[in-house]
SEZA-48694 format. One record per residue (C-alpha): y, x, z; residue number from 1; residue in three letters. Coordinates in Angstrom, 3 decimals. Each point is the difference from the previous one (the first is absolute). Last residue first. Layout:
// residues N
+----------+----------+----------+-----+-----+
!        v !        u !        w !   k !   r !
+----------+----------+----------+-----+-----+
!        Y !        X !        Z ! NUM ! ALA !
...
+----------+----------+----------+-----+-----+
// end
This chain:
// residues 265
+----------+----------+----------+-----+-----+
!        v !        u !        w !   k !   r !
+----------+----------+----------+-----+-----+
!  -17.102 !   13.650 !   -0.010 ! 265 ! PHE !
!    1.379 !   -1.121 !   -3.353 ! 264 ! PHE !
!   -0.498 !   -3.721 !    0.633 ! 263 ! VAL !
!    1.697 !    0.106 !    3.423 ! 262 ! ALA !
!    2.819 !    2.174 !   -1.337 ! 261 ! LEU !
!    0.396 !   -2.360 !   -2.945 ! 260 ! TYR !
!    0.228 !   -3.143 !    2.109 ! 259 ! TYR !
!    2.176 !    1.486 !    2.732 ! 258 ! VAL !
!    2.472 !    1.209 !   -2.636 ! 257 ! ILE !
!    0.012 !   -3.381 !   -1.770 ! 256 ! PRO !
!    0.853 !   -1.843 !    3.270 ! 255 ! ALA !
!    2.688 !    2.420 !    1.209 ! 254 ! THR !
!    2.490 !   -0.432 !   -2.824 ! 253 ! PHE !
!    0.528 !   -3.761 !    0.224 ! 252 ! ILE !
!   -0.696 !    0.301 !    3.733 ! 251 ! ILE !
!    3.318 !    1.844 !    0.389 ! 250 ! SER !
!    2.045 !   -2.823 !   -1.535 ! 249 ! ASP !
!   -2.003 !   -2.692 !    1.811 ! 248 ! PHE !
!    2.604 !   -1.092 !    2.545 ! 247 ! ARG !
!    3.110 !    0.189 !   -2.167 ! 246 ! ASP !
!   -2.005 !   -1.089 !   -3.050 ! 245 ! LEU !
!   -1.108 !   -3.166 !    1.780 ! 244 ! ILE !
!    3.556 !   -0.875 !    0.926 ! 243 ! GLY !
!    2.370 !    0.852 !    2.807 ! 242 ! GLY !
!   -1.247 !    1.387 !    3.307 ! 241 ! HIS !
!    1.980 !   -1.897 !    2.644 ! 240 ! GLY !
!   -1.322 !   -3.348 !   -1.165 ! 239 ! PRO !
!   -2.793 !    0.416 !   -2.601 ! 238 ! ILE !
!    0.751 !   -2.022 !   -3.149 ! 237 ! LEU !
!    3.600 !    1.179 !   -0.255 ! 236 ! LYS !
!   -0.130 !    2.002 !   -3.228 ! 235 ! GLY !
!    0.259 !    3.396 !   -1.668 ! 234 ! TYR !
!    2.270 !    1.277 !    2.748 ! 233 ! ASP !
!    3.361 !    1.784 !    0.137 ! 232 ! LYS !
!    1.007 !   -0.285 !   -3.651 ! 231 ! ILE !
!    2.302 !    2.353 !   -1.919 ! 230 ! ASP !
!   -1.991 !    0.043 !   -3.256 ! 229 ! TYR !
!   -0.663 !    3.739 !   -0.062 ! 228 ! ASN !
!   -0.153 !   -0.088 !    3.808 ! 227 ! ARG !
!   -2.873 !   -2.466 !   -0.088 ! 226 ! LYS !
!   -1.944 !    2.086 !   -2.510 ! 225 ! ILE !
!    0.567 !    3.147 !    2.070 ! 224 ! ALA !
!   -1.183 !   -1.745 !    3.169 ! 223 ! SER !
!   -3.246 !   -0.973 !   -1.734 ! 222 ! ALA !
!   -0.486 !    3.617 !   -1.049 ! 221 ! ALA !
!    0.728 !    1.087 !    3.577 ! 220 ! MET !
!   -2.799 !   -2.164 !    1.357 ! 219 ! ASP !
!   -2.378 !    1.099 !   -2.728 ! 218 ! GLY !
!    0.712 !    3.654 !    0.747 ! 217 ! ILE !
!   -0.718 !   -0.707 !    3.648 ! 216 ! GLN !
!   -3.228 !   -1.748 !   -0.956 ! 215 ! SER !
!   -1.079 !    2.969 !   -2.133 ! 214 ! ILE !
!    0.331 !    2.473 !    2.850 ! 213 ! VAL !
!   -1.619 !   -2.427 !    2.453 ! 212 ! SER !
!   -2.909 !   -0.694 !   -2.360 ! 211 ! ALA !
!   -0.748 !    3.705 !   -0.161 ! 210 ! SER !
!    0.068 !    0.341 !    3.795 ! 209 ! ALA !
!   -2.170 !   -3.063 !    0.610 ! 208 ! GLY !
!   -2.432 !    0.917 !   -2.792 ! 207 ! ILE !
!   -0.385 !    3.502 !    1.400 ! 206 ! ILE !
!   -0.521 !   -1.326 !    3.535 ! 205 ! ALA !
!   -2.485 !   -2.582 !   -1.298 ! 204 ! PHE !
!   -1.917 !    2.733 !   -1.820 ! 203 ! LEU !
!   -0.099 !    2.299 !    3.012 ! 202 ! ILE !
!   -1.290 !   -2.740 !    2.286 ! 201 ! ARG !
!   -2.294 !   -1.472 !   -2.666 ! 200 ! PRO !
!   -2.048 !    3.192 !   -0.448 ! 199 ! ASN !
!   -2.353 !   -1.534 !   -2.607 ! 198 ! ALA !
!    0.732 !   -3.600 !   -1.013 ! 197 ! ILE !
!   -2.380 !   -2.863 !   -0.790 ! 196 ! GLY !
!   -1.143 !   -0.867 !    3.518 ! 195 ! VAL !
!    3.138 !   -0.494 !    2.060 ! 194 ! ILE !
!   -1.045 !   -2.176 !    2.947 ! 193 ! LYS !
!   -1.256 !    3.157 !    1.739 ! 192 ! ASN !
!    3.302 !    0.594 !    1.803 ! 191 ! GLY !
!    2.664 !   -2.529 !   -0.878 ! 190 ! LEU !
!    2.249 !    1.163 !    2.856 ! 189 ! ILE !
!   -0.306 !    3.638 !   -1.098 ! 188 ! ILE !
!    0.894 !   -0.919 !   -3.593 ! 187 ! ALA !
!    3.109 !   -1.856 !    1.201 ! 186 ! TYR !
!    0.951 !    2.995 !    2.139 ! 185 ! VAL !
!   -0.025 !    2.241 !   -3.105 ! 184 ! TYR !
!    1.976 !   -2.491 !   -2.064 ! 183 ! GLY !
!    2.541 !   -0.416 !    2.797 ! 182 ! LEU !
!    0.287 !    3.773 !    0.293 ! 181 ! LEU !
!    0.626 !    0.373 !   -3.736 ! 180 ! ALA !
!    2.525 !   -2.863 !    0.089 ! 179 ! ALA !
!    1.853 !    1.679 !    2.868 ! 178 ! GLY !
!    0.053 !    3.381 !   -1.735 ! 177 ! ILE !
!    1.451 !   -1.539 !   -3.165 ! 176 ! VAL !
!    2.474 !   -2.200 !    1.841 ! 175 ! GLY !
!    1.113 !    2.840 !    2.244 ! 174 ! GLY !
!    0.674 !    2.130 !   -3.073 ! 173 ! ILE !
!    2.160 !   -2.783 !   -1.423 ! 172 ! CYS !
!    1.812 !   -0.442 !    3.313 ! 171 ! GLY !
!    0.722 !    3.717 !    0.270 ! 170 ! GLU !
!    1.383 !    0.083 !   -3.529 ! 169 ! VAL !
!    2.282 !   -2.883 !    0.905 ! 168 ! SER !
!    0.490 !   -3.558 !   -1.232 ! 167 ! LYS !
!    3.056 !   -1.875 !    1.258 ! 166 ! LYS !
!    2.251 !    0.723 !   -2.989 ! 165 ! PRO !
!   -2.560 !   -1.292 !   -2.532 ! 164 ! SER !
!    1.294 !    0.514 !   -3.550 ! 163 ! LEU !
!    3.123 !    2.099 !    0.406 ! 162 ! LYS !
!   -1.352 !    1.857 !    3.034 ! 161 ! PRO !
!   -3.393 !    0.828 !   -1.539 ! 160 ! ALA !
!   -1.952 !    2.227 !    2.420 ! 159 ! ILE !
!    2.515 !    0.082 !    2.833 ! 158 ! LYS !
!   -0.592 !    2.791 !    2.530 ! 157 ! HIS !
!    0.409 !   -0.937 !    3.656 ! 156 ! LYS !
!   -2.809 !   -2.407 !    0.909 ! 155 ! GLY !
!   -1.631 !    0.790 !    3.348 ! 154 ! PHE !
!   -0.266 !   -3.212 !    1.998 ! 153 ! LEU !
!    1.084 !   -2.656 !   -2.497 ! 152 ! MET !
!   -1.742 !    1.796 !   -2.858 ! 151 ! GLY !
!   -3.202 !    0.372 !    1.992 ! 150 ! VAL !
!   -0.088 !   -3.732 !    0.798 ! 149 ! ALA !
!    0.962 !   -1.119 !   -3.521 ! 148 ! TYR !
!   -2.487 !    2.340 !   -1.674 ! 147 ! ALA !
!   -2.776 !   -1.200 !    2.310 ! 146 ! CYS !
!    0.754 !   -3.657 !   -0.750 ! 145 ! THR !
!    0.247 !    0.617 !   -3.746 ! 144 ! ASP !
!   -3.255 !    1.953 !   -0.012 ! 143 ! SER !
!   -1.813 !   -2.856 !    1.709 ! 142 ! GLY !
!    1.574 !   -2.483 !   -2.445 ! 141 ! TRP !
!   -0.956 !    1.941 !   -3.117 ! 140 ! ALA !
!   -2.908 !    2.399 !    0.510 ! 139 ! GLY !
!   -1.472 !   -2.104 !    2.801 ! 138 ! ILE !
!    0.490 !   -3.076 !   -2.167 ! 137 ! PHE !
!   -1.919 !    1.442 !   -2.928 ! 136 ! ILE !
!   -2.533 !    1.535 !    2.391 ! 135 ! LEU !
!   -0.898 !   -3.539 !    1.095 ! 134 ! TRP !
!   -1.586 !   -0.611 !   -3.421 ! 133 ! VAL !
!   -2.559 !    2.739 !    0.628 ! 132 ! LEU !
!   -1.952 !   -1.919 !    2.635 ! 131 ! ILE !
!   -0.541 !   -3.265 !   -1.884 ! 130 ! ALA !
!   -0.419 !    2.169 !   -3.103 ! 129 ! GLY !
!   -3.064 !    1.756 !    1.426 ! 128 ! ASP !
!   -1.322 !   -0.083 !   -3.586 ! 127 ! GLU !
!    3.002 !   -1.104 !   -2.029 ! 126 ! LEU !
!    1.105 !   -3.645 !   -0.061 ! 125 ! ILE !
!    2.868 !    0.514 !    2.476 ! 124 ! ALA !
!    1.420 !    2.941 !   -1.952 ! 123 ! VAL !
!    0.377 !   -2.103 !   -3.153 ! 122 ! ARG !
!    1.602 !   -2.800 !    2.024 ! 121 ! TYR !
!    2.702 !    2.285 !    1.373 ! 120 ! ILE !
!    0.054 !    1.607 !   -3.431 ! 119 ! TYR !
!    1.519 !   -3.193 !   -1.371 ! 118 ! SER !
!    3.295 !    1.095 !    1.551 ! 117 ! LEU !
!    0.445 !    2.723 !   -2.643 ! 116 ! MET !
!   -0.895 !   -2.314 !   -2.882 ! 115 ! ILE !
!    2.366 !   -2.799 !    0.984 ! 114 ! ASN !
!    3.056 !    1.785 !    1.350 ! 113 ! VAL !
!    0.805 !    3.135 !   -1.986 ! 112 ! TYR !
!   -2.311 !   -0.765 !   -2.919 ! 111 ! PHE !
!    0.882 !   -3.606 !   -0.812 ! 110 ! LEU !
!    3.574 !    0.590 !    1.120 ! 109 ! GLY !
!    0.516 !    2.767 !   -2.559 ! 108 ! PHE !
!   -0.616 !   -2.435 !   -2.858 ! 107 ! PHE !
!    2.463 !   -2.521 !    1.434 ! 106 ! VAL !
!    2.491 !    2.776 !    0.761 ! 105 ! THR !
!   -0.273 !    1.381 !   -3.539 ! 104 ! MET !
!    0.767 !   -3.403 !   -1.519 ! 103 ! VAL !
!    3.009 !   -0.402 !    2.282 ! 102 ! GLN !
!    1.187 !    3.514 !   -0.829 ! 101 ! GLU !
!   -0.257 !   -0.933 !   -3.706 ! 100 ! ILE !
!    2.534 !   -2.785 !    0.431 !  99 ! ARG !
!   -1.039 !   -3.604 !   -0.540 !  98 ! TYR !
!    1.639 !   -2.888 !   -1.850 !  97 ! ARG !
!    1.057 !    2.138 !   -2.999 !  96 ! PRO !
!   -2.586 !   -0.445 !   -1.478 !  95 ! TYR !
!   -2.491 !   -2.803 !    0.661 !  94 ! THR !
!   -2.410 !    0.939 !   -2.816 !  93 ! ILE !
!    0.240 !    3.742 !    0.668 !  92 ! VAL !
!   -0.307 !    0.093 !    3.806 !  91 ! TYR !
!   -2.736 !   -2.626 !   -0.106 !  90 ! LEU !
!   -1.974 !    2.121 !   -2.466 !  89 ! VAL !
!    0.624 !    3.075 !    2.181 !  88 ! MET !
!   -1.345 !   -1.770 !    3.075 !  87 ! LEU !
!   -3.044 !   -1.204 !   -1.930 !  86 ! LEU !
!   -0.737 !    3.529 !   -1.232 !  85 ! LEU !
!    0.266 !    1.420 !    3.513 !  84 ! LEU !
!   -2.340 !   -2.620 !    1.446 !  83 ! PHE !
!   -2.501 !    0.414 !   -2.833 !  82 ! GLY !
!   -0.081 !    3.761 !    0.564 !  81 ! ILE !
!   -0.480 !   -0.461 !    3.734 !  80 ! PHE !
!   -2.707 !   -2.648 !   -0.414 !  79 ! LEU !
!   -1.874 !    2.094 !   -2.566 !  78 ! LEU !
!    0.100 !    2.928 !    2.421 !  77 ! LEU !
!   -1.465 !   -2.231 !    2.687 !  76 ! LEU !
!   -2.991 !   -1.154 !   -2.059 !  75 ! HIS !
!   -2.399 !    2.684 !    1.263 !  74 ! LYS !
!    0.885 !   -1.058 !    3.553 !  73 ! ASP !
!   -2.017 !   -3.218 !   -0.329 !  72 ! LEU !
!   -1.191 !    0.052 !    3.611 !  71 ! LYS !
!    0.244 !   -3.798 !    0.378 !  70 ! PHE !
!    2.676 !    0.354 !    2.650 !  69 ! TYR !
!    1.563 !    2.932 !   -1.880 !  68 ! ILE !
!    0.459 !   -2.084 !   -3.151 !  67 ! LEU !
!    1.282 !   -3.080 !    1.822 !  66 ! ILE !
!    2.483 !    2.176 !    1.872 !  65 ! TYR !
!    1.409 !    1.387 !   -3.249 !  64 ! TYR !
!    0.302 !   -3.458 !   -1.513 !  63 ! GLY !
!    1.962 !   -1.152 !    3.052 !  62 ! ILE !
!    2.383 !    2.936 !   -0.424 !  61 ! ALA !
!    0.331 !   -0.625 !   -3.746 !  60 ! ALA !
!    0.856 !   -3.630 !    0.755 !  59 ! LEU !
!    2.644 !    1.091 !    2.509 !  58 ! TYR !
!    1.564 !    2.390 !   -2.514 !  57 ! GLY !
!    0.027 !   -2.664 !   -2.707 !  56 ! VAL !
!    1.844 !   -2.258 !    2.437 !  55 ! ILE !
!    2.532 !    2.774 !    0.610 !  54 ! GLY !
!    0.757 !    0.391 !   -3.696 !  53 ! LEU !
!    0.346 !   -3.785 !   -0.371 !  52 ! LEU !
!    2.695 !    0.047 !    2.669 !  51 ! ALA !
!   -0.418 !   -1.103 !    3.592 !  50 ! LYS !
!   -0.286 !    3.466 !    1.608 !  49 ! GLU !
!    2.092 !    1.550 !   -2.794 !  48 ! VAL !
!    3.224 !    0.470 !    1.949 !  47 ! LYS !
!    0.149 !    3.802 !   -0.134 !  46 ! LEU !
!   -0.532 !    0.489 !    3.747 !  45 ! ILE !
!   -1.911 !   -3.267 !    0.178 !  44 ! LYS !
!   -2.846 !    1.626 !   -1.959 !  43 ! TYR !
!   -0.771 !    2.315 !    2.908 !  42 ! LEU !
!   -0.156 !   -2.859 !    2.493 !  41 ! GLU !
!   -2.162 !   -2.048 !   -2.372 !  40 ! THR !
!   -2.365 !    2.954 !   -0.466 !  39 ! MET !
!   -0.380 !    0.249 !    3.768 !  38 ! GLY !
!   -0.761 !   -3.721 !    0.241 !  37 ! VAL !
!   -2.632 !    0.344 !   -2.725 !  36 ! LEU !
!   -1.560 !    3.042 !    1.678 !  35 ! SER !
!   -0.073 !   -1.658 !    3.419 !  34 ! ILE !
!   -1.722 !   -3.033 !   -1.537 !  33 ! VAL !
!   -2.619 !    2.178 !   -1.707 !  32 ! LEU !
!   -0.562 !    2.043 !    3.152 !  31 ! VAL !
!   -0.536 !   -3.193 !    2.013 !  30 ! ALA !
!   -2.400 !   -1.470 !   -2.542 !  29 ! GLY !
!   -2.171 !    3.138 !   -0.085 !  28 ! PHE !
!    0.063 !    0.297 !    3.787 !  27 ! LEU !
!   -1.160 !   -3.598 !    0.380 !  26 ! VAL !
!   -2.561 !    0.415 !   -2.772 !  25 ! ASN !
!   -1.716 !    2.963 !    1.660 !  24 ! ASP !
!    1.588 !    1.037 !    3.306 !  23 ! GLY !
!    0.068 !   -2.164 !    3.128 !  22 ! LEU !
!    0.740 !    3.114 !    2.051 !  21 ! LEU !
!    2.708 !    1.054 !   -2.454 !  20 ! ILE !
!    1.674 !   -3.420 !    0.116 !  19 ! VAL !
!   -0.060 !   -0.150 !    3.801 !  18 ! THR !
!    1.351 !    3.534 !    0.414 !  17 ! ILE !
!    2.814 !   -0.636 !   -2.492 !  16 ! ALA !
!    0.949 !   -3.257 !    1.713 !  15 ! THR !
!    0.097 !    1.672 !    3.425 !  14 ! ALA !
!    2.129 !    2.823 !   -1.412 !  13 ! LEU !
!    2.431 !   -2.419 !   -1.644 !  12 ! LEU !
!    0.257 !   -2.100 !    3.169 !  11 ! ILE !
!    0.636 !    3.109 !    2.107 !  10 ! ILE !
!    2.585 !    1.302 !   -2.470 !   9 ! GLY !
!    1.787 !   -3.342 !   -0.144 !   8 ! SER !
!    0.228 !   -0.060 !    3.795 !   7 ! ILE !
!    1.293 !    3.580 !    0.112 !   6 ! LEU !
!    2.547 !   -0.504 !   -2.805 !   5 ! ARG !
!    1.341 !   -3.141 !    1.656 !   4 ! THR !
!    0.255 !    1.757 !    3.370 !   3 ! LYS !
!    1.696 !    3.021 !   -1.588 !   2 ! PHE !
!    2.486 !   -2.215 !   -1.853 !   1 ! MET !
+----------+----------+----------+-----+-----+
// end
């Protein structure tokens, strides 16, 4: 299992690096595909991934990406309202085919998976976006690695024993500090390549730490959903890791935080 997980992790990391370096339309397409797969995994929990409700969810997701690609953000609220209305119309005219929790999951999936992950692309198209986008992964995967290492070495106090028995307070703190240090070192390595940001070392450390806190919450939120429905993994797409949502659960929360911190500062 460890060998499979390691090989899959290396391939996943290499793919992520390649896609981010290529950027632009390649990154846009990759994030869209990841979002749709993630939505499918979520919809499978309540068996709507192939139902008319699920199809409407996928179409809304594609519509959302079309709007952000062409920078038509002013129409997003109209999309969300139309999406909700259409779901409720389907719920009424097909009653009692669907349960309300299925309708709510389809609506939730658009936001939880699709919109949140789209911030990977939104960060990448900012000024210095090619640099800033890596902070998403530092705050998520970098934090996760640091938290795991510190937790294994020093973890004694469980932070949420019923939800994540292996996670410790020490590991969580280690993840935050580790992500802050990684952000700081990343800024040092970049040197004068960062032109649109004042005090990048401090800013990247703050973003790394903040993203780590949120990413750990995101990770536990994903675990809570799985435990509610008594499933181990969201899918089997990535051997040794599970599905897209199992690997990107922390990034779902990290990407928007990095975006808004970068814009704010």
